[in-house]
TORVOTI-285058 format. One record per residue (C-alpha): residue number from 0; residue in three letters; x, y, z. Coordinates in Angstrom, 1 decimal, padded with zeros to 4 digits. Last residue first. Layout:
# TORVOTI-285058
+------+------+--------+--------+--------+
: resi : resn :     xx :     yy :     zz :
+------+------+--------+--------+--------+
:  NUM :  Ala :      X :      Y :      Z :
...
+------+------+--------+--------+--------+
# end
This chain:
# TORVOTI-285058
+------+------+--------+--------+--------+
: resi : resn :     xx :     yy :     zz :
+------+------+--------+--------+--------+
:  318 :  Pro :  027.3 :  010.4 :  005.4 :
:  317 :  Ala :  027.0 :  008.4 :  002.1 :
:  316 :  Ala :  024.6 :  010.1 : -000.3 :
:  315 :  Ala :  021.1 :  008.7 : -000.5 :
:  314 :  Pro :  020.5 :  006.0 : -003.1 :
:  313 :  Gln :  018.8 :  006.9 : -006.4 :
:  312 :  Ala :  015.9 :  004.3 : -006.8 :
:  311 :  Gly :  014.5 :  003.6 : -010.3 :
:  310 :  Phe :  012.4 :  000.8 : -009.0 :
:  309 :  Arg :  009.9 : -000.2 : -006.3 :
:  308 :  Met :  007.2 : -002.8 : -006.7 :
:  307 :  Gly :  004.0 : -002.3 : -004.7 :
:  306 :  Leu :  001.7 : -004.5 : -002.6 :
:  305 :  Gly : -001.6 : -003.6 : -001.0 :
:  304 :  Gly : -003.9 : -003.2 :  001.9 :
:  303 :  Ile : -007.0 : -000.9 :  002.1 :
:  302 :  Leu : -009.5 :  000.5 :  004.5 :
:  301 :  Gln : -011.9 :  002.9 :  003.2 :
:  300 :  His : -014.2 :  005.5 :  004.8 :
:  299 :  Ser : -016.7 :  007.0 :  002.3 :
:  298 :  Thr : -018.7 :  010.1 :  001.5 :
:  297 :  Leu : -020.8 :  010.0 : -001.6 :
:  296 :  Arg : -022.8 :  013.2 : -002.3 :
:  295 :  Thr : -025.9 :  013.1 : -004.5 :
:  294 :  Tyr : -027.5 :  014.7 : -007.5 :
:  293 :  Leu : -029.3 :  013.1 : -010.5 :
:  292 :  Tyr : -029.8 :  015.0 : -013.7 :
:  291 :  Gly : -032.4 :  015.3 : -016.4 :
:  290 :  Gly : -033.7 :  012.2 : -018.4 :
:  289 :  Pro : -033.1 :  013.6 : -021.9 :
:  288 :  Pro : -029.7 :  015.1 : -021.1 :
:  287 :  Lys : -029.7 :  018.9 : -021.3 :
:  286 :  Gly : -028.0 :  020.6 : -024.4 :
:  285 :  Ala : -026.1 :  019.5 : -027.5 :
:  284 :  Leu : -022.7 :  020.4 : -026.1 :
:  283 :  Trp : -023.5 :  018.1 : -023.1 :
:  282 :  Ser : -024.3 :  015.4 : -025.6 :
:  281 :  Thr : -021.0 :  015.7 : -027.2 :
:  280 :  Phe : -019.2 :  015.6 : -023.9 :
:  279 :  Gln : -021.3 :  012.6 : -022.6 :
:  278 :  Asn : -020.6 :  010.7 : -026.0 :
:  277 :  Trp : -016.9 :  011.4 : -025.6 :
:  276 :  Leu : -016.9 :  010.2 : -022.0 :
:  275 :  Asp : -018.8 :  007.0 : -023.1 :
:  274 :  Val : -016.2 :  006.3 : -025.8 :
:  273 :  Phe : -013.4 :  006.8 : -023.3 :
:  272 :  Leu : -015.0 :  004.5 : -020.6 :
:  271 :  Val : -016.3 :  001.7 : -022.9 :
:  270 :  Ser : -019.7 :  000.8 : -024.0 :
:  269 :  Gly : -022.8 :  002.9 : -023.2 :
:  268 :  Asp : -026.4 :  002.1 : -022.8 :
:  267 :  Arg : -028.7 :  005.1 : -023.2 :
:  266 :  Leu : -031.2 :  007.1 : -021.1 :
:  265 :  Ser : -028.7 :  010.0 : -020.9 :
:  264 :  Leu : -029.4 :  010.8 : -017.2 :
:  263 :  Pro : -026.5 :  013.2 : -016.5 :
:  262 :  Val : -025.2 :  012.4 : -013.0 :
:  261 :  Glu : -024.0 :  015.3 : -010.8 :
:  260 :  Tyr : -022.2 :  013.5 : -008.0 :
:  259 :  Asn : -020.1 :  015.3 : -005.3 :
:  258 :  Ala : -017.4 :  012.9 : -004.2 :
:  257 :  Leu : -015.8 :  012.7 : -000.7 :
:  256 :  Ser : -013.0 :  010.3 :  000.2 :
:  255 :  Phe : -011.4 :  009.1 :  003.4 :
:  254 :  Lys : -008.6 :  006.4 :  003.0 :
:  253 :  Tyr : -006.9 :  004.4 :  005.6 :
:  252 :  Glu : -003.8 :  002.5 :  004.5 :
:  251 :  Leu : -001.8 : -000.7 :  004.9 :
:  250 :  Phe :  001.3 : -001.0 :  002.7 :
:  249 :  Tyr :  003.6 : -003.7 :  001.6 :
:  248 :  Ser :  006.7 : -002.5 : -000.3 :
:  247 :  Met :  009.0 : -004.2 : -002.8 :
:  246 :  Arg :  012.5 : -004.0 : -004.2 :
:  245 :  Pro :  014.2 : -005.3 : -001.0 :
:  244 :  Val :  011.6 : -005.1 :  001.8 :
:  243 :  Arg :  009.8 : -002.1 :  002.9 :
:  242 :  Phe :  006.8 : -002.0 :  005.3 :
:  241 :  Glu :  004.7 :  001.1 :  004.4 :
:  240 :  Leu :  002.1 :  002.5 :  007.0 :
:  239 :  Gly : -000.8 :  004.8 :  005.9 :
:  238 :  Ile : -002.8 :  007.8 :  006.2 :
:  237 :  Val : -004.9 :  009.1 :  003.3 :
:  236 :  Ala : -007.1 :  012.0 :  002.4 :
:  235 :  Gln : -009.5 :  012.2 : -000.5 :
:  234 :  Val : -011.1 :  014.7 : -002.8 :
:  233 :  Ala : -013.5 :  014.1 : -005.7 :
:  232 :  Pro : -014.8 :  016.4 : -008.5 :
:  231 :  Gly : -017.8 :  015.9 : -010.7 :
:  230 :  Thr : -019.9 :  013.2 : -012.6 :
:  229 :  Tyr : -017.8 :  012.2 : -015.5 :
:  228 :  Gln : -019.6 :  009.1 : -016.9 :
:  227 :  Tyr : -019.3 :  005.4 : -017.7 :
:  226 :  Glu : -022.7 :  004.1 : -019.0 :
:  225 :  Tyr : -026.1 :  002.6 : -018.1 :
:  224 :  Thr : -028.8 :  005.2 : -018.0 :
:  223 :  Arg : -032.1 :  003.5 : -018.5 :
:  222 :  Gly : -035.0 :  003.4 : -020.8 :
:  221 :  Arg : -038.6 :  004.0 : -020.3 :
:  220 :  Val : -039.6 :  006.1 : -017.3 :
:  219 :  Thr : -042.1 :  005.4 : -014.5 :
:  218 :  Lys : -040.1 :  002.8 : -012.7 :
:  217 :  Leu : -037.0 :  005.0 : -012.8 :
:  216 :  Gln : -033.7 :  003.6 : -014.1 :
:  215 :  Ile : -030.1 :  004.4 : -013.0 :
:  214 :  Glu : -027.0 :  002.4 : -013.6 :
:  213 :  Ser : -023.9 :  004.8 : -013.5 :
:  212 :  His : -020.5 :  003.7 : -014.1 :
:  211 :  Pro : -018.4 :  006.1 : -012.1 :
:  210 :  Leu : -015.7 :  008.5 : -013.1 :
:  209 :  Ser : -015.4 :  010.8 : -010.2 :
:  208 :  Met : -012.6 :  013.4 : -010.5 :
:  207 :  Gly : -009.4 :  014.6 : -008.7 :
:  206 :  Val : -008.2 :  016.1 : -005.6 :
:  205 :  Gly : -005.5 :  014.8 : -003.2 :
:  204 :  Ala : -004.3 :  014.3 :  000.4 :
:  203 :  Gly : -001.4 :  012.5 :  002.0 :
:  202 :  Val :  000.0 :  010.9 :  005.1 :
:  201 :  Tyr :  002.9 :  008.5 :  005.7 :
:  200 :  Pro :  004.2 :  005.9 :  008.2 :
:  199 :  Ser :  007.6 :  004.2 :  007.4 :
:  198 :  Leu :  008.7 :  000.6 :  008.6 :
:  197 :  Arg :  011.8 : -001.1 :  007.3 :
:  196 :  Pro :  014.6 :  000.9 :  009.1 :
:  195 :  Ala :  012.2 :  001.2 :  012.1 :
:  194 :  Leu :  009.4 :  003.7 :  013.2 :
:  193 :  Ser :  010.4 :  006.1 :  010.4 :
:  192 :  Ala :  009.7 :  009.7 :  011.0 :
:  191 :  Leu :  006.8 :  010.9 :  008.8 :
:  190 :  Arg :  006.6 :  010.5 :  005.0 :
:  189 :  Trp :  004.6 :  013.1 :  003.1 :
:  188 :  Leu :  002.5 :  012.4 :  000.1 :
:  187 :  Gly :  000.8 :  014.7 : -002.4 :
:  186 :  Asn : -002.2 :  013.4 : -004.3 :
:  185 :  Leu : -003.6 :  013.3 : -007.9 :
:  184 :  Thr : -006.9 :  011.6 : -007.9 :
:  183 :  Leu : -009.1 :  009.1 : -010.1 :
:  182 :  Met : -012.3 :  008.0 : -008.4 :
:  181 :  Asn : -014.6 :  005.1 : -009.6 :
:  180 :  His : -017.9 :  004.4 : -007.8 :
:  179 :  Gly : -018.2 :  001.3 : -010.0 :
:  178 :  His : -018.9 : -000.9 : -012.0 :
:  177 :  Ser : -021.5 : -000.9 : -009.3 :
:  176 :  Phe : -022.7 :  002.7 : -009.2 :
:  175 :  Glu : -026.3 :  002.1 : -008.3 :
:  174 :  Leu : -029.9 :  003.1 : -008.5 :
:  173 :  Lys : -032.0 :  000.5 : -010.5 :
:  172 :  Arg : -035.7 :  000.0 : -010.7 :
:  171 :  Tyr : -036.3 :  003.1 : -008.8 :
:  170 :  Ile : -039.4 :  004.6 : -007.2 :
:  169 :  Asp : -041.4 :  001.7 : -005.6 :
:  168 :  Lys : -038.0 :  000.0 : -005.0 :
:  167 :  Leu : -037.1 :  002.9 : -002.7 :
:  166 :  Ala : -039.9 :  001.8 : -000.3 :
:  165 :  Ala : -042.2 :  004.6 :  000.4 :
:  164 :  Lys : -042.6 :  007.6 :  002.9 :
:  163 :  Ala : -044.2 :  011.1 :  002.7 :
:  162 :  Pro : -046.1 :  010.1 : -000.3 :
:  161 :  Leu : -045.1 :  011.7 : -003.7 :
:  160 :  Pro : -047.0 :  014.6 : -005.4 :
:  159 :  Ala : -048.0 :  013.7 : -008.9 :
:  158 :  Asn : -046.7 :  016.1 : -011.6 :
:  157 :  Asp : -045.2 :  013.1 : -013.5 :
:  156 :  Ile : -043.2 :  012.5 : -010.3 :
:  155 :  Val : -043.4 :  015.2 : -007.7 :
:  154 :  Gly : -041.4 :  016.3 : -004.6 :
:  153 :  Ser : -040.6 :  014.8 : -001.3 :
:  152 :  Leu : -039.8 :  011.4 :  000.0 :
:  151 :  Gly : -038.7 :  009.7 :  003.3 :
:  150 :  Lys : -037.2 :  006.2 :  003.0 :
:  149 :  Glu : -038.4 :  002.6 :  003.2 :
:  148 :  Asp : -035.5 :  000.2 :  002.5 :
:  147 :  Asp : -035.8 : -002.4 :  000.0 :
:  146 :  Leu : -033.9 : -000.6 : -002.7 :
:  145 :  Ala : -030.7 : -000.5 : -000.7 :
:  144 :  Ala : -028.8 :  001.7 : -003.0 :
:  143 :  Leu : -025.5 :  000.2 : -004.5 :
:  142 :  Thr : -022.4 :  001.9 : -004.1 :
:  141 :  Lys : -019.1 :  000.4 : -005.4 :
:  140 :  Ser : -015.3 :  001.1 : -005.3 :
:  139 :  His : -012.7 :  001.3 : -008.0 :
:  138 :  Thr : -009.9 :  003.6 : -006.9 :
:  137 :  Phe : -007.3 :  005.0 : -009.1 :
:  136 :  Asp : -004.4 :  007.0 : -007.4 :
:  135 :  Ile : -001.7 :  009.1 : -009.0 :
:  134 :  Met :  000.7 :  009.9 : -006.3 :
:  133 :  Ala :  003.3 :  012.6 : -005.5 :
:  132 :  Gly :  006.1 :  012.4 : -003.0 :
:  131 :  Arg :  007.9 :  014.0 :  000.0 :
:  130 :  Arg :  010.3 :  012.4 :  002.5 :
:  129 :  Gly :  012.4 :  010.1 :  000.1 :
:  128 :  Gly :  015.4 :  012.6 :  000.3 :
:  127 :  Asp :  013.3 :  015.2 : -001.7 :
:  126 :  Phe :  011.8 :  012.7 : -004.1 :
:  125 :  Trp :  009.2 :  009.9 : -004.0 :
:  124 :  Arg :  007.1 :  009.1 : -007.1 :
:  123 :  Val :  003.9 :  006.9 : -006.6 :
:  122 :  Val :  001.9 :  005.1 : -009.2 :
:  121 :  Arg : -001.4 :  003.7 : -008.1 :
:  120 :  Ala : -004.0 :  000.8 : -008.6 :
:  119 :  Gly : -007.2 :  000.2 : -006.8 :
:  118 :  Tyr : -009.6 : -002.7 : -006.0 :
:  117 :  Tyr : -013.1 : -003.4 : -004.5 :
:  116 :  Ile : -014.5 : -006.4 : -006.2 :
:  115 :  Pro : -016.6 : -006.6 : -009.5 :
:  114 :  Ser : -017.5 : -009.3 : -008.5 :
:  113 :  Lys : -018.4 : -009.6 : -004.8 :
:  112 :  Phe : -015.8 : -008.9 : -002.2 :
:  111 :  Pro : -016.5 : -005.1 : -001.9 :
:  110 :  Glu : -020.2 : -005.6 : -001.6 :
:  109 :  Ala : -020.6 : -001.8 : -001.0 :
:  108 :  Asp : -024.2 : -001.1 :  000.0 :
:  107 :  Trp : -025.5 :  002.4 :  000.1 :
:  106 :  Ser : -028.3 :  003.7 :  002.3 :
:  105 :  Val : -030.5 :  006.5 :  000.8 :
:  104 :  Asp : -030.9 :  009.3 :  003.5 :
:  103 :  Lys : -033.8 :  011.2 :  002.0 :
:  102 :  Val : -035.2 :  010.6 : -001.5 :
:  101 :  Thr : -035.8 :  013.8 : -003.4 :
:  100 :  Phe : -038.1 :  014.8 : -006.2 :
:   99 :  Asp : -038.5 :  016.9 : -009.3 :
:   98 :  Leu : -040.1 :  015.4 : -012.4 :
:   97 :  Ser : -043.1 :  017.6 : -013.7 :
:   96 :  Thr : -041.2 :  020.9 : -013.0 :
:   95 :  Asp : -038.3 :  019.8 : -015.1 :
:   94 :  Lys : -035.7 :  016.9 : -015.1 :
:   93 :  Lys : -034.7 :  016.8 : -011.4 :
:   92 :  Leu : -033.5 :  013.9 : -009.3 :
:   91 :  His : -032.3 :  014.4 : -005.7 :
:   90 :  Val : -030.6 :  011.7 : -003.8 :
:   89 :  Asp : -029.9 :  012.3 :  000.0 :
:   88 :  Ser : -027.0 :  010.4 :  001.4 :
:   87 :  Asp : -026.2 :  007.5 :  003.8 :
:   86 :  Tyr : -022.4 :  007.2 :  004.5 :
:   85 :  Thr : -020.4 :  004.8 :  002.6 :
:   84 :  Tyr : -018.1 :  002.2 :  004.2 :
:   83 :  Pro : -015.2 :  000.9 :  002.1 :
:   82 :  Ala : -013.4 : -002.5 :  002.0 :
:   81 :  Gly : -009.9 : -003.3 :  000.6 :
:   80 :  Val : -007.8 : -004.3 : -002.4 :
:   79 :  Tyr : -004.5 : -002.9 : -003.6 :
:   78 :  Gly : -002.2 : -002.4 : -006.5 :
:   77 :  Gly :  001.2 : -000.9 : -006.7 :
:   76 :  Ile :  003.7 :  001.0 : -008.9 :
:   75 :  Met :  006.6 :  002.5 : -006.8 :
:   74 :  Thr :  009.2 :  005.2 : -008.1 :
:   73 :  Glu :  012.3 :  006.2 : -006.4 :
:   72 :  Arg :  014.3 :  009.4 : -005.3 :
:   71 :  Thr :  016.6 :  010.3 : -002.6 :
:   70 :  Pro :  016.6 :  006.8 : -001.2 :
:   69 :  Leu :  014.9 :  005.7 :  002.0 :
:   68 :  Ala :  017.0 :  003.1 :  003.7 :
:   67 :  Leu :  016.3 : -000.7 :  002.8 :
:   66 :  Arg :  019.4 : -001.0 :  000.8 :
:   65 :  Ser :  021.5 :  000.8 :  003.5 :
:   64 :  Ile :  020.0 : -001.3 :  006.2 :
:   63 :  Asp :  021.0 : -004.5 :  004.3 :
:   62 :  Asp :  024.4 : -003.1 :  003.7 :
:   61 :  Ala :  024.8 : -002.2 :  007.3 :
:   60 :  Ser :  023.8 : -005.7 :  008.1 :
:   59 :  Arg :  026.3 : -007.2 :  005.7 :
:   58 :  Ala :  029.0 : -004.9 :  007.0 :
:   57 :  Gln :  028.2 : -005.8 :  010.7 :
:   56 :  Ser :  028.4 : -009.5 :  009.7 :
:   55 :  Ala :  031.6 : -009.0 :  007.9 :
:   54 :  Thr :  033.1 : -007.2 :  011.0 :
:   53 :  Ala :  031.9 : -010.0 :  013.2 :
:   52 :  Ala :  033.3 : -012.6 :  011.0 :
:   51 :  Asp :  036.7 : -010.7 :  010.8 :
:   50 :  Glu :  036.6 : -010.4 :  014.6 :
:   49 :  Arg :  035.9 : -014.1 :  015.1 :
:   48 :  Glu :  038.7 : -014.9 :  012.6 :
:   47 :  Ala :  041.2 : -012.7 :  014.3 :
:   46 :  Gln :  040.2 : -014.4 :  017.7 :
:   45 :  Ala :  040.8 : -017.8 :  016.0 :
:   44 :  Gln :  044.2 : -016.7 :  014.8 :
:   43 :  Glu :  045.1 : -015.3 :  018.2 :
:   42 :  Met :  044.2 : -018.6 :  019.8 :
:   41 :  Ile :  046.0 : -020.7 :  017.3 :
:   40 :  Gly :  049.2 : -018.6 :  017.7 :
:   39 :  Gln :  049.0 : -018.8 :  021.4 :
:   38 :  Ala :  048.6 : -022.6 :  021.0 :
:   37 :  Thr :  051.6 : -022.7 :  018.8 :
:   36 :  Thr :  053.7 : -020.6 :  021.1 :
:   35 :  Ala :  052.7 : -022.8 :  024.1 :
:   34 :  Ile :  053.5 : -026.0 :  022.2 :
:   33 :  Val :  056.9 : -024.6 :  020.9 :
:   32 :  Ala :  057.7 : -023.6 :  024.5 :
:   31 :  Ala :  056.7 : -026.9 :  025.9 :
:   30 :  Met :  058.8 : -028.8 :  023.3 :
:   29 :  Ala :  061.8 : -026.6 :  024.2 :
:   28 :  Ala :  061.3 : -027.4 :  027.9 :
:   27 :  Leu :  061.0 : -031.1 :  027.1 :
:   26 :  Gly :  064.2 : -031.0 :  025.1 :
:   25 :  Met :  066.1 : -029.2 :  027.9 :
:   24 :  Ala :  064.9 : -031.6 :  030.4 :
:   23 :  Val :  065.9 : -034.6 :  028.1 :
:   22 :  Asp :  069.4 : -033.1 :  027.6 :
:   21 :  Ala :  069.9 : -032.5 :  031.3 :
:   20 :  Trp :  068.9 : -036.2 :  032.0 :
:   19 :  Arg :  071.5 : -037.3 :  029.4 :
:   18 :  Tyr :  074.3 : -035.2 :  031.0 :
:   17 :  Gly :  073.6 : -036.7 :  034.4 :
:   16 :  Gly :  073.8 : -040.1 :  032.8 :
:   15 :  Ala :  077.2 : -039.3 :  031.6 :
:   14 :  Gln :  078.3 : -038.2 :  035.0 :
:   13 :  Gly :  076.9 : -041.3 :  036.4 :
:   12 :  Arg :  078.8 : -043.3 :  034.0 :
:   11 :  Ala :  081.9 : -041.4 :  034.7 :
:   10 :  Thr :  081.4 : -042.2 :  038.4 :
:    9 :  Pro :  080.4 : -045.7 :  037.8 :
:    8 :  Trp :  083.6 : -046.2 :  035.9 :
:    7 :  Ala :  086.0 : -044.7 :  038.5 :
:    6 :  Ala :  085.9 : -047.7 :  040.9 :
:    5 :  Thr :  086.7 : -050.2 :  038.0 :
:    4 :  Gln :  089.5 : -048.0 :  036.8 :
:    3 :  Leu :  090.9 : -047.8 :  040.3 :
:    2 :  Ile :  090.6 : -051.5 :  040.8 :
:    1 :  Thr :  092.2 : -052.3 :  037.4 :
:    0 :  Met :  095.0 : -050.1 :  038.1 :
+------+------+--------+--------+--------+
# end
């Protein structure tokens, strides 16, 4: 019995050992399944997070584009600086038969970066889906006659015929609109097809008035005209490019302007714009100005750059 039991013991032990290896294999298989399931869950969660991040990024991008898109209506207040070029023009001065002469092709200097500099201000209102607008535009430019230049002459001063040519400084002590060649215009604007969500070209045209500060003095006449005046109509055309950022716009623009001047030579020193215009009106009611009139036409190219603040926007309806 002892021998049989002894012989049977390894078999039972071997069977028991066999059962233990099966348990280990099953445990390892279960662990592998758990690990695989966990890894798959982690990968799926990471993919979901990436998709959520991409969706959020697209939403932010869409929101940025929406905020930069053209609203149905908005207002912009802006200012700008620039530089003009004014063509030569004839200058005709007439008081009576004793003082009536013309200087041919007077050259005009601009000096846009010397005080007072070239500058402007505007208010723009966009409507009709942001494609059409209206603009009130004030431009302060300058035109100063080049007095050292020799120019052709015709006519008489104090009944004396003028020579065919002379230096302008032999006729005038001052001939300039340096505070300045001011224009106030009302313009229509049209936006063209956008080049990008932030970039919009536009064109426009307008009419208004010239309100220069005239400084004119002849060498043969005592007194000078030194005041703000209304001198006639002005027209302009513009073509520009607007770069939009949230709440602000940068713009680069070309302007063409034309102003017919009929300058009353009051022979007085003025003060401020509205007082000078009132004095001009009352003097006009009283008759001709004591110094007569000076006539010219100022035609200018202007390149400007500026910055505007936008507000009051009414966003476009969602598609």
